[in-house]
N, C-alpha and C positions, 0 to 999 in steps of 0.2 A: 504494499500500500504506499503510495507516494504522499509525502507531506504537502499540504496546501500552504504555500508561503504567505498568501494573503491572510489566511486564518491565523497563522502564527504571528504576523504583524499586528492583527487586531487583538490577539491575546496580550501581546506586549503593551499595546496602548491601554487595554483594560487594566492591566497590572499597574502601569504608571499612574493612571487616573485614580485608582483605588489607593495607591501609596501616597500620592500627593494629597488626596482628600484627607487622609487620616494623619499625615505627618504634620501639617500646619497647626492643627489644634491639639494634638495629643503628644507630639514629640518636641515641638518648639515651646519652650517655657515662656519666652517673651517675643511673640511675633512682632516684627517691625512694621513700618508703614507700607513697605512694598508688598509684604504678604497680605496685609489688610486690603490694599488696593486690588491685588490680583483676585482675592476671594470675593471682593465686592462686585467685580465685573464678570468673573467666570465661576462656574460650578464644576466640580470634578466627580460628583456622585454617580455619573453615568457609567463608571467602570463596572459596577456590579450588573447593571442592566445589560451592558455589552457582553459580559460573561454568559448571561442567560440566553442571549440571542445566539452567541457562538455555540453554546451547548445544544440548543435546539437545532441548529444547522447541522452540526456534526452527527447528532443522533438521527436526524432525518436522512442524511446521506448514507449512514450505516443501514438503515432500514430499506432504503431504495436499492442498495446493492443486494441485500438479501432477497428483496422482491424480484429483482432482475434474475438472480440465479435460480429462483424457484418458478420461473416462467409466469410471473404475475399472478401466482396463486396467493391471494391476500391472507387467508386464515393460516395456511401452512407457514407463510413468511412471518406472520405475526407470532405464531407459536415459537418458531426458531429464534426470532428477535428477542422475545420476552424471556426465554430460557437463558439465552446469553446474558441478558441484563441481570437476571436474578443471580446467576453464578458470579457475576462481576460485582454486584452491589452488596449482597447479603453477607459474604464472609467478612469484609472490613466493618460492616455495620455491627455484626455480632461481636467482633473483636473489640471494637471501641466501647460497645455497651458493657462488655465484661470488664474492661479496664476501668471505666467510670464506676461500675458497681463495686468493684474491689476497692477503689479509692474512697468511695463514699462509705463503704462498710468500715474501713479503717478509721475514718473520721468519726463515725458514730460510736465505735468501740472506745475511743478516747474520752468521750463525754460522760 
C-alpha cells in the first residue's frame, strides 16, 4: 500500500495546529503581545477537526478497497471490514482498560 503524501501533509498540519493551540495557553507562562495578537486574529482549534476528516477519508478508502476486491458485494465487504476493525481496535482498548483499572485499584487500596 502506497502512502498518500497529501494525507501525510494534512496530518502534519493537524498536529501543528493542535500543538500551537495548546502551547500558547498551557505551556507559555507569560504570553507576550505577539502571541495575544496572533490568537486574537487566528484560531488553531481546527486541528482536531482535521484529524476527524482525515480518519474518515482513510477509513472510507480502506472500505472501498475491500468492496472492490469483493466485487461490490456490500454485505460481505462490510463483514470483512468490521472484523478487521474489531481485531484492530479491541485489543488496545482492553489493554488500556486493564491498565487504568489496575491503576485505579491501587489508588483505592491506599485510601
